[in-house]
N, C-alpha and C positions, 0 to 999 in steps of 0.2 A: 693610276699614273701610266700613261703610254704616250710615246714620242712619235710613233709612226700613225699619220694622219688617219688613213683608212680605219686602222684598228681603234683608234680613238673614236672614231664616228660610231663604230659598232657598238663599243662598250657604253658609249653614251645613250645610243637607242635602247640598248639593253637595260640602262638604269631607268630610263623614262618608263619603259614598260613595267618594270618592277615596281617603281613608285606608283604608276597610274593603277595597277592592280591592286596593291595594298590600299589605295583610297577608294577605288570603285568596284572592285571585286571582279572584274572582267578586263581583258584586252580590248582597246579602242577599235571600231569596226574599221577604221582608216587603216589600221596596221594589218587587219586580216585581209583588206583589199590590195594594199601595197604588197604584201608577202605572196599573195596568189598571182601577182603580174598583173592584175587588173586595172591599176592606177598608178601614176608616178608617185615618187615619195613627196609625202605632204609636208607642209611646214608644222612640225610638231608643236612649236610654240603656240600655232593656232588651235590645235586640239586641246591642248591644256598648258598654258602659260606658266602656272606655278609649279606644275610637275616638271615641265622641261626645264625651268630655273634650277630645281632642286638636282635634277639629271646633270645638267652642266656643270654644276657645283661638285657632284661627286666623281664624275669622270673626266680627269684633267689631261689636257695634251701637254705634257711636260716630260723632258728628259732626265732621267735619274743621273745625279751627280753634277748637274749645273747648279749655278748659284739662283737661279729663277725658282727650279724645283726644289731646292733645300729651303728657301723662304716659305713657299707655299705649304712645304710639310711643317716646318715649325709651326706656322698658323694654324694649320689644321690640327696638329697635336694640342696646340694650348686650347682650342674650341673643344676637343674632344674630352681633355681632362677636366675642363669646367663643367660639361654638360653630362659626363658619365662616371659613375665610380671605377668601372674596370671594363677593358677593352680587349679584343684578340687582334694581332697583327698577322696579316697574310700575304705572302709575297715570294718572288724568286727574281734576282738579280739577272740582267741579260746574260744569256748563256753562250754567246757564240765563241767567246774566247776558251770555253771550256770543253765543248763537243770535240769529238773527234774528228768529224768532218770539218769544223771550222778550225782546228788547230791544223789539219793537212792543208787547207787551203792558204793560212797564214804562213806555213813554213816555205810556200812556194813564192812568197812575196819577197822582192829585192828589198834589201835593208830592214826586213821585219825584226824588230827586238820586243821579245814578250814583256820584259819587264817595263816597257814604255807604253804596252797596251792597256789603258786604262780600265777597260772591261773587266780584267783580271782582278782589280780591286773594287769594283761596284758593289760587291756583297758588304763592303764596309759602310757603304751609306744604308745598307739595311739595318747594318749593327747599330748606326747612328741613331737612326729612329727608333729601334727597340730600346735603346739606352735612354732616350728622351721620353718614349711613350710609356714604358714599364707596363707592358699588358699584363692580364692574368695568363696569357699563353700567346706562343706564336706558331706559326705553321712556315716552313721555308722549304722551297722546292727548286731543285736544278737538276740538269742532265747528270748522266752517270758518270759522265767524263770528267767531271769536277773531281773525282777521287783521285784520277791519275795526272790531272793538269798540274804542272810545275812551273815556277817563276823563281830565278836564281836559284835553281837546285832545290827549292824547297816546294813541298806540295801545298797547293793552294787551299786545299781541304784542312791541313794541320793548322795553317793560319787563320781559316775560319773558326776551327775548334777552339784555339788560342783566344781569339777575340771573344766568342761566345762565353768562354768560361772565365774570362776577366769581367764581364758584367757584373756590376755589383759591389765589386772590390772598394771597400772604403764608405759606399754610401746606400746601404739598403740590402735588399734581396738580389740573390743571384737567380740563374735559370737551371732547372735540371733538364737534362737533355732524354728525350726518349726517342726509340725507333719504333716501327711497326711491325708486330709479329703476326703472321697469318698461320694458323693450325686448325685443321678439321673443321672447315667453314666457319671459322671465327677469327676475329683480328683483335689484338690487344696492344697497348703501349707497354713497352718494356725498357729496363736499362740496357744501353747497347754495350757489346763487347768488343766488337771490332767495326772499324769504318764502314764495311760492307753490309752490316746489320742496317743500315740506313736506306739501303736499296730498296724500293718497292717495286714488285710485279704487277703491273696494271690488270694481267688476264687473271690473278689470282682474286680480284674483286668483281669479276664478271665482265670486264672490259673486253672486247672481242679483238684484242690487240696485244702483241708481245711487246709492251712498252715498259721500260725500266727508268725509274727515276730515282733520285736522291730526295727522301723527305726527312726533315729534322722537325720534330716537336718539341717545344720548350715549355715547361711549366713553372710560373714562379715559386721560387722555394717556400714562401709563406703558404702557397696553396697546395704544393705537391704532396706535403706529409699527409693531407686528408683526400688526395686525389683517388677516384675510384678507376683502378687500372684494370678491373675485370674485363674480360673478353665479350665483345658483342658479336651476333651474328651478322654475315655479309652475304652479299650475292656470290656465292661459290660456284655456281654453273658455269661452265665451259661454255662460253657462246663464241660462235663462228661467224666468218664473213657472211655466210649463205643465211645465218639468223637474222642479221641485220640490214642488208641490203638486197637479200633476194626477192623481196616483194615489192622492191620499186620498178616503176615501168622499163620495160627494156628499150634500149636505145642502141642506134648504130654510130659507130664513129664518123667523125668528120675527115674529109681530106683538105690538108692544109694549102696545096698548090694545084692550080687547074681546076676542073670542073668538079663542083661538090653537090652532086644529086644523088638520089636513091639508085638509079640505074648504073651509074659510073661505080658507087661503092660495091653494089651487088655484083658487078663485073669483075672488080679487083680482088673481093674476096673469093668469089667462086674460082677465079683463076688459080690463087694461091692454094686453095683447098684442094683442087685437082692435081695440082703438081704435087702437092704433100701426099695424096691418096696414091698417086703412082710411085713416088719415092719410097713409100713405106710398104709396097705390095710384097711383103716377105711375111712368112709363117709366124716369125718371132716377133714381128710388130704389129701383128694383126689387131691389137687392142687400139693402138693409135691410128691405125689406118681405117678403123670402123668409126672414130669420132670424125675424122678428116672426110669420110664418105658421108657421114649423117650431115655434115655441114653443106655439102654439094647438093645433096637431096633436099634439105630444107630451103635452101637459096631457091632451088628449082620450083619448089611447090609453094613459094610465096610466104614462108614461115618467119623468115629473117626479119629482124626489126626495120622499120622505115625512118623513125623519127630520130632527130638529133636531140630534141628537148622535149620534155613532158613534165606537166604541172598536175597531171591526174592523181588523185588519191587512190592508193591500192584499195582492192576489195576488203571489206569488212576492218577498214582503217579505224584505229582507235578502240578496237575491241578485244584486243590480245589480252589474255590472262598471264601472259609471260612478263616477268618482272622489269627485264631490260626495255623490251617493246612497249610496255606501258609507260615507262619513262620517256622513251623517245618520240612515241606517237602522241599528238595533239588534237583530240577531237575538234576543237574549235576552228580549226584551219579549214580554208577552201580549197587547198591545194598544196602540192609539194614545190618547194621552191629552190633554185639553183641546181636543178637536176637537168644539166645540159652539157653534151660531150664537145670538146675540143677538136680541133683538126690534127690528123696525124700524116706524115709522109706516106706515099703511095707504097714504098719499099717497106715501110715499118709495118703495115697490115698484115703481111704474111708472117712477121717475125711474132706479133702480137697472137696472131691466130695460133701457131705453133706452140707459144709459150702455155695458152690457155688450155689447148686441146692435150698437150703433154701433161700438164697439171691435174686435168680431169682423169686421163687414162692412167697416170701412173702415181698420182699422189704426192708429187714434188715438184719444185719450179727447176726447170733445165738450166744447166750450165754451157758455157760457150761451146764446150766440147760436144755437147748432145746436139748443137744445130747442124741440119743439113749444110753442106758447102752451098748451095743454091741460095740460102738464106743469110749467108755470112754479110756484115756490113762492111763498107769501104773502110776499115781500119786495119792499118800495118800490126797493130799490136795486139789484135783480136785473140791470138792464142798465147798471150806472155802471161796470162791471170789477170792483168789490170782490168779486163772487160768480163771477167768470169761471171759476174752477176749483173751484167749491162741491162738484161731483159729479165723482169722477175713478174710472175703472175701470183696474185693472192688467192690462196687456196680456199675453196668454198667450205671445205669441212675442218678448216682450222682457223685460230685467231690470225689477224693479218699480222705482218711485220710492222715495226714501228712507222706510224704516219709522220714524216718530216716536213718541213718547209720546201724541200727539195721537189715535191710533188708539183710545185709551181712552175718549174723550170722543162721538165718533160713527164710523160707518164710511163717511161720505160720500166720504173720499179714498182709500178701500181697498176698492173694490167688486171683488168676485170676477168673474173674466172670462167666466165661464160663465153666459150669459143664463138659463139654464133653472133655475138655483139662486137667482138673485135675490136677492143677500146681500152682507155684507160679509165680510171674511176673520175666521177663526176665529184664538183665540190660537195654536194649532199651526200655521196655514198662516203667520201673520205670523212665527213663531219659526223656520219652514223657511226663509223669505226671508232670514232673519237668519243662518241656517246652525247654529241649534242641533241638536244630535242629538236625536232623538226621546225619548232617556231623560232629557232635561233637563226637570224639572218644576218649574214656577214656583208657589210657594205664594201665599196670600192670594186675596182675590176676584177676578173676573175683570178687573175694572178695573185693579186692581194688578198681574195679571199682563201686561196690554196694556203698563202703564207701564215694566214690567222689560225686556220683549222691545224696545221703542222705545228705552230709554235705554241699551242695550248695544252693546258693540264686536263685529261678527260673529266667533264662535269660528272659523270657518274662517280668514278673514283674519289674525286674531291667531296662530294656529299657524304661518302661513307666515312672518309676521314674527319668530317666535320661532325659526324655522330660520335665517333671515338673521343673527339677532344670535349664535345659537350658534356659526354657522360663522365668523363674525368672532372670536370669542373663543377659537374651538378653533385 
């Protein structure tokens, strides 16, 4: 169930590909060509009408909490119960009302009353479905901010726990709640002792991103007694930004206003690099100066990237023995999709260059106080602390910060670690940090694509949680 149009189209196409592969054992050639940018999007019903019908029934354009959605859900539940002995429910209510950023924005709205914001209570629609469906198990996901979000001086998480605990009262089995514990390269389901036990760190599962989410697993009480809660191995390798995006083709940033060509871009970057080289011409800043000087030299020698977009497959693509890259790379593809840079203001190019060079030389992203005066943005409050992290580079040798939907608005928090490229992350790079396989295509315009990537659960994490649940029920 998805109310946003472009996200729904993405999910419907994915359902189509999943059904098609299950039926035929391969992905349709029309998708491979569309994915590589060689053809326009086909009429998928003409590729396989039966599979497209199934996909359209599976991925629904509906808004959780509406009467139309409730009726569709009730019908789906009745069908499932008629066709299957047991089911598993997976989902997460919309989280804007719980997220720290969302709450900050809401406080800034005139006459905003949290109690009147229906999004705070959408978890109850999940509870309603859970109560009707009575699955063998459920997995519920939400942002970490749900633990501290309050309505009428009550924690939303407390209300959720009460509702989950009341399920089954008077008519059947209840649900035993489990959190996920990671120790020594293994994960297992455990009985939680406190609310923070439900917080899952994605990087502990090999996801190259410091993403923390609340994940609650519930097992129906008649099955919980015999559930296998032994630990299973997970991908405990610490994967970094460079591990997953380092092999993608190098790109130059675009210029959002005025002339946007290679010559203009090179001139702007070279000018910024030369300025910074001169500013840091001191012994104590020699490490930084060396990075700036190398950029000037690289541009002079023609080594700087010239393309804004590239679909070229990296060398030895699909041959990696690394577990995560083996999950991301798909040998059936003819190209990389959605690896295209957006335009940046000329004044920001120097700031991006400074941030990435700073991170490369010193191993951390600069704060506002680290910027030279010559690169200060035209903000009156630049030194008040409000803009302390206004520009943030993703460090090559570490996991990234949380990829959020804010990446759709600007790239200031998601600067590429390579100073020579001087840009923010592409949709494909953000998708790789989220561990989406390269064959996962996001429909809609680029802004909508970024939003879909930022709002997602990392598939590589989801797969490992699925393995935990499967083991428990088996």
